[in-house]
C-alpha positions in Angstrom: -3.5 -17.8 8.4 -3.7 -18.2 12.1 -6.9 -17.3 13.9 -6.9 -16.8 17.6 -9.4 -15.5 20.2 -8.8 -12.2 22.1 -8.6 -14.2 25.3 -5.9 -16.5 24.0 -4.1 -13.6 22.3 -3.7 -11.7 25.6 -1.6 -14.6 26.9 0.5 -15.0 23.7 0.9 -11.5 22.4 4.7 -11.5 22.2 4.7 -14.7 20.2 1.9 -13.5 17.9 3.9 -10.3 17.2 7.0 -12.4 16.4 4.9 -14.5 14.0 3.4 -11.5 12.3 7.0 -10.1 11.9 8.0 -13.3 10.2 5.2 -12.8 7.6 2.6 -15.1 9.2 -0.9 -13.8 8.9 -2.4 -13.5 12.4 -6.1 -12.8 12.8 -7.6 -12.1 16.3 -11.3 -12.7 16.7 -13.6 -11.2 19.3 -16.6 -12.9 20.9 -19.0 -10.8 18.8 -17.5 -12.1 15.6 -15.3 -9.0 14.8 -11.9 -9.9 13.4 -8.6 -7.9 13.4 -5.4 -8.6 11.5 -2.0 -8.2 13.2 0.5 -6.8 10.7 3.9 -5.1 11.1 4.0 -1.5 10.0 7.4 -2.0 8.4 5.8 -3.9 5.5 4.5 -0.7 3.9 5.9 0.1 0.5 9.0 2.2 0.6 8.7 5.7 -0.9 10.3 6.2 -4.3 13.7 8.0 -4.1 14.4 11.1 -6.1 15.5 10.2 -9.6 14.3 6.6 -9.4 12.2 7.1 -12.6 15.1 8.3 -14.7 14.8 6.9 -18.2 11.1 5.8 -17.6 9.5 9.1 -18.7 9.8 10.8 -22.1 8.2 13.8 -23.7 7.7 14.3 -27.4 9.2 17.3 -29.2 5.7 18.7 -30.0 4.2 18.2 -26.6 3.2 21.9 -26.4 2.0 22.3 -30.0 -1.6 23.4 -30.4 -4.1 20.5 -30.9 -6.1 20.3 -34.1 -9.3 19.8 -32.1 -9.0 23.2 -30.5 -8.6 25.3 -33.6 -12.1 26.9 -33.0 -10.9 28.2 -29.6 -7.6 29.7 -30.7 -7.3 33.5 -31.1 -7.2 34.8 -34.7 
């Protein structure tokens, strides 16, 4: 992890962006102690595509059968 002050980051912003793009963790610190992490937005998880869970989900044959615990609530 690379820590750098705001003052130094202003001079090297282009290089810091390139480092973050390569996977380097870049933290910019302010004089009052606050810290900020520079990360590329493209590292977010991709959204699942339609049909990507095919074969992962199954439903039992009796999924809609009445439950024994609810017999008291069933109409006569």
